[in-house]
N, C-alpha and C positions, 0 to 999 in steps of 0.2 A: 606452789607453781607447778609441780609435777602433776598434781591432781587436776589442775585446770587444763593442762595440755592433754592428759589422758582422757578427760571428759570431752574435750573438743574432738579428739580423734574418734572416740566412741560414738559421739553424736553424729559426726559426718558419715560414719560407716552405716548407721541406721537411716540417715536422711538420703543417701545416694540413690537407693532404689525408688524413692518417692519422686526424684527428679528424672528418672529414666523415662524415655518415650516408648510407650508400649503399643503404638498404633501400627496399622498395616498399610502398606502402599496400595492404593486402589487404582490410580491411573497417573500417567505422566504426560506433560504437555510441554511443547516448545513454543516460544514466542516468535511468530512469523510476521514480517512486514508485508502488508498488502498495499501496493502503490495506488495512487489516486486514479479514479476512473473518470472518463470524459465522454460527453455526448457531442457529436459533430453535426453541424447543419451548414447549409450554404445560402448565401444571399446573392441575388442577381445584381451584378454591377452594370453589365452591358448586354442587351439582348442580341441574339444572332441576327445578322442582316446580310443582304447582298447589295453590292453597288456596282455601277458601271464606271470604269476608269479608263483613262487614256494611257497607253504605254509609250515607250520612247520611239517606237516605230510608227506611231500615228494611228494605231488600231484601237478600237473600243474593246475593252476586256471586262467580262463579268467576274467580279471577285466576291467570294463568300467569306465573311468574318464570323467565326463561331462565337457562341455566348461566353461571357466572362463572369465567373463566380468568385466570391470571397468565402473562404472556409471560416466558420465561427466555431470556436472550441469552448465548451462550457463544462465546468467541473460538476459532476453529479455526486461524487462522494470523495472526501479527502482521504489521503493516505492514513492508514491505521494499522495497529497490531492486532492479530488474532491468536488465539490459543489453538494449536494443532496437536492432535493426539500423536504421541511418539512413544518409542520403545524406552522403557525405564533403564537407566544406566546404573 
């Protein structure tokens, strides 16, 4: 039994350097979240126009109504992670 334990200790002493990592750190990166990006466009709902209307005093009034647009939001790229070069810790 003593020979078995001594052999195991001796074998692990010679095997330990084989498991050691001998590489060098070349670069370090952090994982950074990039939010989704969107493209915006607009759709005409009502064109600009001018109308004649009567007010409460009985006068004719020229009223201008500006154009009305609806904003359309389209995703161009979903959110994702990127590797950003960072200082090694």
